MARKOL-451468 format. One record per residue (C-alpha): x, y, z; residue number from 0. Coordinates in steps of 0.05 Angstrom, whole numbers, plus 5000, padded with zeros to 4 digits. Each point is the difference from the previous one (the first is absolute). Layout:
# MARKOL-451468
+------+------+------+-----+
|   px |   py |   pz |  nr |
+------+------+------+-----+
|    X |    Y |    Z | NUM |
...
+------+------+------+-----+
***
This chain:
# MARKOL-451468
+------+------+------+-----+
|   px |   py |   pz |  nr |
+------+------+------+-----+
| 1922 | 8746 | 4379 |   0 |
| 4936 | 5000 | 5042 |   1 |
| 4982 | 5071 | 4977 |   2 |
| 5012 | 4979 | 4928 |   3 |
| 4954 | 4939 | 5009 |   4 |
| 4945 | 5042 | 5031 |   5 |
| 5005 | 5050 | 4943 |   6 |
| 4995 | 4944 | 4949 |   7 |
| 4939 | 4971 | 5036 |   8 |
| 4967 | 5068 | 5001 |   9 |
| 5014 | 5010 | 4926 |  10 |
| 4970 | 4932 | 4983 |  11 |
| 4938 | 5016 | 5042 |  12 |
| 4991 | 5066 | 4964 |  13 |
| 5006 | 4966 | 4932 |  14 |
| 4948 | 4948 | 5020 |  15 |
| 4951 | 5052 | 5025 |  16 |
| 5012 | 5043 | 4938 |  17 |
| 4974 | 4942 | 4959 |  18 |
| 4935 | 5002 | 5039 |  19 |
| 4984 | 5068 | 4970 |  20 |
| 4926 | 4998 | 5015 |  21 |
| 5011 | 4989 | 5075 |  22 |
| 5022 | 5058 | 5043 |  23 |
| 5009 | 5007 | 5075 |  24 |
| 4992 | 4925 | 5014 |  25 |
| 4981 | 4987 | 5072 |  26 |
| 4999 | 4933 | 5036 |  27 |
| 4935 | 4988 | 5039 |  28 |
| 5009 | 4931 | 5032 |  29 |
| 5061 | 4967 | 5031 |  30 |
| 4997 | 4925 | 5004 |  31 |
| 4961 | 4939 | 4976 |  32 |
| 4961 | 4996 | 4935 |  33 |
| 4957 | 5060 | 4988 |  34 |
| 4958 | 5004 | 4937 |  35 |
| 4938 | 5022 | 4964 |  36 |
| 4998 | 5070 | 5029 |  37 |
| 4942 | 5041 | 4973 |  38 |
| 4982 | 5073 | 5013 |  39 |
| 4938 | 5025 | 5036 |  40 |
| 4956 | 5047 | 4958 |  41 |
| 5032 | 5061 | 5032 |  42 |
| 5071 | 4973 | 4989 |  43 |
| 5019 | 5007 | 5074 |  44 |
| 4997 | 4927 | 5019 |  45 |
| 5016 | 4933 | 4969 |  46 |
| 4975 | 4930 | 5016 |  47 |
| 5049 | 4942 | 4991 |  48 |
| 5017 | 4929 | 5021 |  49 |
| 5060 | 4980 | 5042 |  50 |
| 5029 | 4939 | 5034 |  51 |
| 5051 | 5039 | 5041 |  52 |
| 5023 | 4953 | 5056 |  53 |
| 5018 | 5061 | 5043 |  54 |
| 4926 | 5014 | 5003 |  55 |
| 4985 | 4929 | 5024 |  56 |
| 4974 | 4976 | 4932 |  57 |
| 5006 | 4930 | 4972 |  58 |
| 4968 | 5016 | 4933 |  59 |
| 4969 | 5059 | 4964 |  60 |
| 4953 | 5046 | 5037 |  61 |
| 4969 | 5066 | 4977 |  62 |
| 5024 | 5067 | 5026 |  63 |
| 4986 | 5074 | 4988 |  64 |
| 5055 | 5052 | 5001 |  65 |
| 4997 | 5075 | 5007 |  66 |
| 5053 | 5021 | 4950 |  67 |
| 5019 | 5063 | 5037 |  68 |
| 5021 | 4958 | 5061 |  69 |
| 5037 | 4944 | 4964 |  70 |
| 5071 | 4988 | 5025 |  71 |
| 5041 | 4943 | 5029 |  72 |
| 4967 | 5008 | 5069 |  73 |
| 4928 | 5004 | 4976 |  74 |
| 4955 | 4940 | 5007 |  75 |
| 4938 | 5003 | 4955 |  76 |
| 4931 | 4982 | 5023 |  77 |
| 4979 | 4927 | 4987 |  78 |
| 4929 | 4997 | 4976 |  79 |
| 4993 | 4925 | 4983 |  80 |
| 4979 | 4952 | 5055 |  81 |
| 5069 | 4969 | 5010 |  82 |
| 4972 | 4932 | 4983 |  83 |
| 5013 | 4959 | 4938 |  84 |
| 5034 | 5032 | 4939 |  85 |
| 4980 | 5064 | 4964 |  86 |
| 5014 | 5032 | 4933 |  87 |
| 4982 | 5057 | 4953 |  88 |
| 4973 | 5059 | 5040 |  89 |
| 4970 | 5062 | 4969 |  90 |
| 4965 | 5063 | 5027 |  91 |
| 4926 | 5006 | 4993 |  92 |
| 4970 | 5065 | 4970 |  93 |
| 4988 | 5031 | 5069 |  94 |
| 5076 | 5000 | 5012 |  95 |
| 4991 | 4968 | 5069 |  96 |
| 4982 | 4928 | 4989 |  97 |
| 5046 | 4950 | 4966 |  98 |
| 4982 | 4936 | 4963 |  99 |
| 5046 | 4940 | 5000 | 100 |
| 4999 | 4925 | 4991 | 101 |
| 5009 | 4953 | 5059 | 102 |
| 4996 | 4927 | 5021 | 103 |
| 4984 | 5019 | 5073 | 104 |
| 4930 | 4968 | 4998 | 105 |
| 5032 | 4932 | 4989 | 106 |
| 5071 | 5008 | 5028 | 107 |
| 5023 | 5026 | 5067 | 108 |
| 5072 | 4990 | 4979 | 109 |
| 5036 | 5009 | 4934 | 110 |
| 4982 | 4948 | 4947 | 111 |
| 5058 | 4961 | 4971 | 112 |
| 5042 | 5029 | 4944 | 113 |
| 5006 | 4953 | 4940 | 114 |
| 5067 | 4969 | 4985 | 115 |
| 5022 | 4960 | 4940 | 116 |
| 5072 | 4989 | 4980 | 117 |
| 5021 | 5042 | 4941 | 118 |
| 4933 | 5036 | 4993 | 119 |
| 4978 | 5069 | 5023 | 120 |
| 4926 | 4998 | 5018 | 121 |
| 4947 | 5047 | 5027 | 122 |
| 4947 | 4971 | 5047 | 123 |
| 4928 | 5014 | 4980 | 124 |
| 4970 | 4987 | 5068 | 125 |
| 4927 | 4981 | 4992 | 126 |
| 4987 | 5028 | 5070 | 127 |
| 5013 | 5072 | 4976 | 128 |
| 4940 | 5047 | 5002 | 129 |
| 4997 | 5075 | 4993 | 130 |
| 4984 | 5043 | 5061 | 131 |
| 4994 | 5074 | 5017 | 132 |
| 5031 | 5025 | 5065 | 133 |
| 4998 | 5066 | 5037 | 134 |
| 5063 | 5036 | 5019 | 135 |
| 4998 | 4968 | 5069 | 136 |
| 5000 | 4931 | 4970 | 137 |
| 4927 | 4984 | 5010 | 138 |
| 4972 | 4959 | 4942 | 139 |
| 4939 | 5039 | 4977 | 140 |
| 4979 | 4957 | 4940 | 141 |
| 5015 | 4935 | 4964 | 142 |
| 4995 | 5012 | 4925 | 143 |
| 5009 | 4928 | 4974 | 144 |
| 4978 | 4933 | 5028 | 145 |
| 5001 | 4953 | 4940 | 146 |
| 5038 | 4935 | 5004 | 147 |
| 5072 | 5008 | 4976 | 148 |
| 5051 | 5055 | 4990 | 149 |
| 4977 | 5073 | 5002 | 150 |
| 5056 | 5052 | 5006 | 151 |
| 5041 | 5052 | 4963 | 152 |
| 4945 | 5053 | 5006 | 153 |
| 5009 | 5073 | 4981 | 154 |
| 4951 | 5058 | 4996 | 155 |
| 4983 | 5045 | 4941 | 156 |
| 5020 | 5074 | 5006 | 157 |
| 4926 | 5014 | 4985 | 158 |
| 4984 | 4965 | 5066 | 159 |
| 4946 | 4956 | 4971 | 160 |
| 5033 | 4933 | 4982 | 161 |
| 5048 | 4949 | 5028 | 162 |
| 5040 | 4952 | 4956 | 163 |
| 5027 | 4935 | 5029 | 164 |
| 5025 | 4931 | 4981 | 165 |
| 4957 | 4939 | 5014 | 166 |
| 4999 | 4926 | 4981 | 167 |
| 4925 | 4994 | 5013 | 168 |
| 4987 | 4984 | 4926 | 169 |
| 5052 | 4946 | 4996 | 170 |
| 5061 | 5041 | 4980 | 171 |
| 5037 | 5062 | 5027 | 172 |
| 4961 | 5056 | 4967 | 173 |
| 4988 | 5074 | 5012 | 174 |
| 4933 | 5020 | 5029 | 175 |
| 4969 | 5067 | 5018 | 176 |
| 4950 | 5018 | 5052 | 177 |
| 4970 | 5063 | 5030 | 178 |
| 5036 | 5027 | 5061 | 179 |
| 4946 | 4968 | 5043 | 180 |
| 5013 | 4931 | 4971 | 181 |
| 4939 | 4999 | 4954 | 182 |
| 4993 | 4992 | 4924 | 183 |
| 5055 | 4949 | 4988 | 184 |
| 5025 | 4994 | 4929 | 185 |
| 5053 | 4955 | 4969 | 186 |
| 5047 | 5041 | 4956 | 187 |
| 5051 | 4950 | 4972 | 188 |
| 4988 | 4929 | 4974 | 189 |
| 5065 | 4974 | 4970 | 190 |
| 5037 | 4941 | 5031 | 191 |
| 5056 | 5027 | 5044 | 192 |
| 5012 | 5042 | 5061 | 193 |
| 4971 | 5071 | 4995 | 194 |
| 5018 | 5043 | 5060 | 195 |
| 5029 | 5063 | 5030 | 196 |
| 4950 | 5045 | 4964 | 197 |
| 4995 | 5076 | 5007 | 198 |
| 4954 | 5052 | 4971 | 199 |
| 5022 | 5056 | 4954 | 200 |
| 4998 | 5071 | 5028 | 201 |
| 4932 | 5012 | 4967 | 202 |
| 4973 | 4933 | 5026 | 203 |
| 4983 | 4976 | 4929 | 204 |
| 5055 | 4948 | 4989 | 205 |
| 5037 | 4945 | 5037 | 206 |
| 5073 | 4979 | 4997 | 207 |
| 5021 | 4932 | 5026 | 208 |
| 5050 | 4943 | 4996 | 209 |
| 4982 | 4935 | 4968 | 210 |
| 5028 | 4932 | 4982 | 211 |
| 4976 | 4969 | 4935 | 212 |
| 5020 | 4927 | 4995 | 213 |
| 4996 | 4979 | 4927 | 214 |
| 5037 | 4935 | 4987 | 215 |
| 4973 | 4934 | 5025 | 216 |
| 5057 | 4995 | 5049 | 217 |
| 4988 | 5071 | 5027 | 218 |
| 4926 | 4987 | 5008 | 219 |
| 5012 | 4935 | 5036 | 220 |
| 5049 | 5033 | 5048 | 221 |
| 4954 | 5059 | 5014 | 222 |
| 4941 | 4954 | 5015 | 223 |
| 5043 | 4955 | 5043 | 224 |
| 5021 | 5057 | 5045 | 225 |
| 4932 | 5033 | 4999 | 226 |
| 4969 | 4936 | 5028 | 227 |
| 5050 | 5006 | 5057 | 228 |
| 4981 | 5074 | 5011 | 229 |
| 5067 | 5022 | 4971 | 230 |
| 5025 | 5044 | 4944 | 231 |
| 5069 | 5001 | 4968 | 232 |
| 5007 | 5074 | 4985 | 233 |
| 5061 | 4997 | 4955 | 234 |
| 4965 | 5015 | 4934 | 235 |
| 4954 | 5061 | 5003 | 236 |
| 4986 | 5058 | 4954 | 237 |
| 4963 | 5066 | 5010 | 238 |
| 4929 | 5009 | 4972 | 239 |
| 4948 | 5055 | 4999 | 240 |
| 4925 | 4999 | 4988 | 241 |
| 4939 | 5043 | 5012 | 242 |
| 4967 | 4992 | 5068 | 243 |
| 4947 | 4955 | 4968 | 244 |
| 5053 | 4954 | 4970 | 245 |
| 4995 | 5026 | 4929 | 246 |
| 5058 | 5025 | 4957 | 247 |
| 5049 | 4949 | 5031 | 248 |
| 5072 | 5015 | 4979 | 249 |
| 5067 | 4969 | 5016 | 250 |
| 5048 | 5057 | 5013 | 251 |
| 5066 | 4964 | 5011 | 252 |
| 5030 | 4941 | 4964 | 253 |
| 5066 | 4998 | 5036 | 254 |
| 5003 | 4930 | 5029 | 255 |
| 5014 | 4979 | 5071 | 256 |
| 4962 | 5035 | 5056 | 257 |
| 4968 | 5068 | 4987 | 258 |
| 4955 | 5020 | 5058 | 259 |
| 4979 | 5052 | 5052 | 260 |
| 4974 | 5050 | 4947 | 261 |
| 4971 | 5068 | 5017 | 262 |
| 4976 | 5057 | 4955 | 263 |
| 5042 | 5063 | 4992 | 264 |
| 4959 | 5061 | 5022 | 265 |
| 4989 | 5018 | 4927 | 266 |
| 4965 | 4934 | 4988 | 267 |
| 5043 | 4993 | 4938 | 268 |
| 5057 | 4959 | 5029 | 269 |
| 5008 | 4941 | 5047 | 270 |
| 5055 | 4989 | 5052 | 271 |
| 5015 | 4928 | 5019 | 272 |
| 5053 | 4951 | 5026 | 273 |
| 5037 | 4952 | 4954 | 274 |
| 5058 | 4952 | 4998 | 275 |
| 4998 | 4991 | 4924 | 276 |
| 5070 | 5028 | 4994 | 277 |
| 5030 | 4954 | 5053 | 278 |
| 5042 | 4939 | 4982 | 279 |
| 4990 | 4968 | 5069 | 280 |
| 4927 | 5018 | 5011 | 281 |
| 5004 | 5037 | 5066 | 282 |
| 5014 | 5071 | 4979 | 283 |
| 4936 | 5040 | 5001 | 284 |
| 5001 | 5072 | 4977 | 285 |
| 4945 | 5051 | 4988 | 286 |
| 4983 | 5017 | 4928 | 287 |
| 4951 | 5046 | 4967 | 288 |
| 4965 | 4989 | 4934 | 289 |
| 4947 | 5036 | 4958 | 290 |
| 4930 | 4968 | 5001 | 291 |
| 5010 | 4981 | 4927 | 292 |
| 5062 | 4959 | 5019 | 293 |
| 5051 | 5049 | 4973 | 294 |
| 5059 | 5037 | 5030 | 295 |
| 5022 | 4953 | 5056 | 296 |
| 5043 | 5038 | 5050 | 297 |
| 5038 | 4974 | 5061 | 298 |
| 4985 | 5040 | 5063 | 299 |
| 5043 | 4968 | 5055 | 300 |
| 5071 | 4972 | 4999 | 301 |
| 5018 | 4991 | 5073 | 302 |
| 4995 | 4933 | 5037 | 303 |
| 4973 | 4934 | 4974 | 304 |
| 4927 | 5011 | 5018 | 305 |
| 4954 | 5059 | 4986 | 306 |
| 4925 | 4990 | 4996 | 307 |
| 4930 | 5022 | 5021 | 308 |
| 5004 | 5072 | 4974 | 309 |
| 4941 | 5047 | 5013 | 310 |
| 4993 | 5074 | 4983 | 311 |
| 4970 | 5047 | 5052 | 312 |
| 4931 | 5027 | 4984 | 313 |
| 5031 | 5066 | 4978 | 314 |
| 5051 | 4964 | 4957 | 315 |
| 5059 | 5034 | 5034 | 316 |
| 5028 | 4940 | 5038 | 317 |
| 5015 | 4927 | 4988 | 318 |
| 5002 | 4947 | 5055 | 319 |
| 5031 | 4932 | 4987 | 320 |
| 5034 | 4941 | 5033 | 321 |
| 5074 | 4987 | 4992 | 322 |
| 5059 | 4959 | 5026 | 323 |
| 5045 | 5062 | 4998 | 324 |
| 5035 | 5023 | 5063 | 325 |
| 4985 | 4935 | 5038 | 326 |
| 5071 | 4989 | 5026 | 327 |
| 5009 | 4935 | 4961 | 328 |
| 4939 | 4967 | 5031 | 329 |
| 4939 | 4976 | 4962 | 330 |
| 4956 | 5056 | 5028 | 331 |
| 4952 | 5035 | 4953 | 332 |
| 4981 | 5070 | 5022 | 333 |
| 4954 | 5055 | 4978 | 334 |
| 5028 | 5062 | 4965 | 335 |
| 4967 | 5064 | 4977 | 336 |
| 5027 | 5049 | 4949 | 337 |
| 4981 | 5064 | 4965 | 338 |
| 4980 | 4982 | 4929 | 339 |
| 5026 | 5040 | 4941 | 340 |
| 4976 | 4986 | 4930 | 341 |
+------+------+------+-----+
***
């Protein structure tokens, strides 16, 4: 009976993985805690990411770098944030050595409180977040933002000339760009709602991002209510693209619920993203891919109840993402890497 059960379990596992036809040779990179937003270095040999793994003595997210060739269950990555406050959204700088990330460490020695409200899932938009650049040894080499309010979610153009980030400095959560040295700030979006999680296209000419667009009087009232409390309810978001200067704004998805964590396919003609639009209960996030004109939606993942933060390697041969798969029934979210097959 035991052998029969194990055979059935193996068969089910093979069927599940066969449905993930684009992902081959999936390898787990982290083993405990919540690990997310892993992004490749320009040479594809390292990733930066955030983790709150208690086994590493963490109470909230800090920024780490990982050498992919060394990743296994006994490997502890190098922490490059200060260990103070809360951090988010790291990304390699063009030199492949320094990493930018957002942190509250100038104002908080300990982790700022996580928002709680009965029956409502909320993201905190901490006004103490600023964007910093750190060396591989953790030394902060530059502070890129110092305006009052939220500055975070920064990523770098493949061309190495621009950074896009989210800021509320103009009175709403908008996308901004700046040069890699923090100069020449420019506001890109200007519609009411949360614009965030932006990435550049492979040629550096376009942006893809997630956005909420409250329309009804009730939706606008709720959005402004939470915004005043430095909060966002991220349950209604769609995927948008635009040129780097903000022109040619287009809504790519119209699926409902939460569509987020978008990233360009290496061809620049498709977008991979996470969505729960198919879910009846809300918490079932799978990766999907869609053409930049909004056609040919395709489901990429099927295993576990959470898959998000996909990023292609610079050569387009691998995909890294976060997932709840293989977590032993815990709530752990780990990093996985796979060979990508179109």
